[in-house]
N, C-alpha and C positions, 0 to 999 in steps of 0.2 A: 477541469480536464478539457481537452480540445475536442473537436468534432470526431465522430466515428466515420469510417468510410467503408461502405459495403463492397467488399472484393471476395466473395466466396466466404464470407464470415465476418465478424467484426474486428476491425483494426483500429486501435486507438492511437492517434497522433499526440505526442506530449509537447507541451511547453516545457522549457528548462525550468520555470518557475513551479510547475507541478511537482517536481522531484524535492524541490525545497520545502514545499508545503507538506507534502507526504512525510518528509523526514521529521518533521516537528509536530505532526498531528498526534493527539492521544485518543486512546480508546475511551470512549465517554460512559461505558456501561460495563457491567458483568465482572467476572472474577479478576480480569486485568484491567479494570478501570483506572484511568490515570497514565498507564503505561504507553510509551511510544508505539505506535503502529508497527514500526519497523523492528521492535524489539518483542512483539509478540511470538510465543513459541510457535514453531511451525506446525506441531500437531493441532494446535489450536485454530490456526489458520485454516488447515486443511478440513477441520471439523466444520469451521463456518462455511467453507466452500460447499461442503456436502449439504449442508442445512439450506444454503441460499443466503447470499449476502443481503444485508438490508438495502432498502431503496435509498436513492439520492447519492449525495457526495460521499458520505462514510462508506457505502456499498462500493462505489467506484475506487476509493482508496484502498479498501480492504481487498478488492479483487487485484489491484495492483500489487499489493504486498504479497498475495498469494502467488501471483505469476513471478515476481522477483525471487521469492524463496523457492518455488518450485523449479526455477531454472538456474538456481545458484549464483544469483546476480547480487546478492547482498553487499558485495564489495562496492556498488555503486554509492553506498552511504558512507564509507570510509572517509572520503575527502569532507563530507559534512561534519563527521564527527572530530576530524582534527582541526577543522576551522572554528570548532567550538560553537557551531550553528544549533546544536541539538540542546534543547532546554528541558 
């Protein structure tokens, strides 16, 4: 992910490749191990948000999934699905 800018909070700037990476990243552990992060059930992602996301890249990716799902932006992944980029 790109740098964060402090402007009254944390704002994350996205590189277009981040969305591609997010769309292909899989959950490495737990009940949903092996499932694409973008396919995690929203209640599970909300639960993770309440528990605290893990540190590092996985945590940042899960936080992005949370924001996307919470704001109804799942449509961002539709072009990736249609292009067969999901593995």
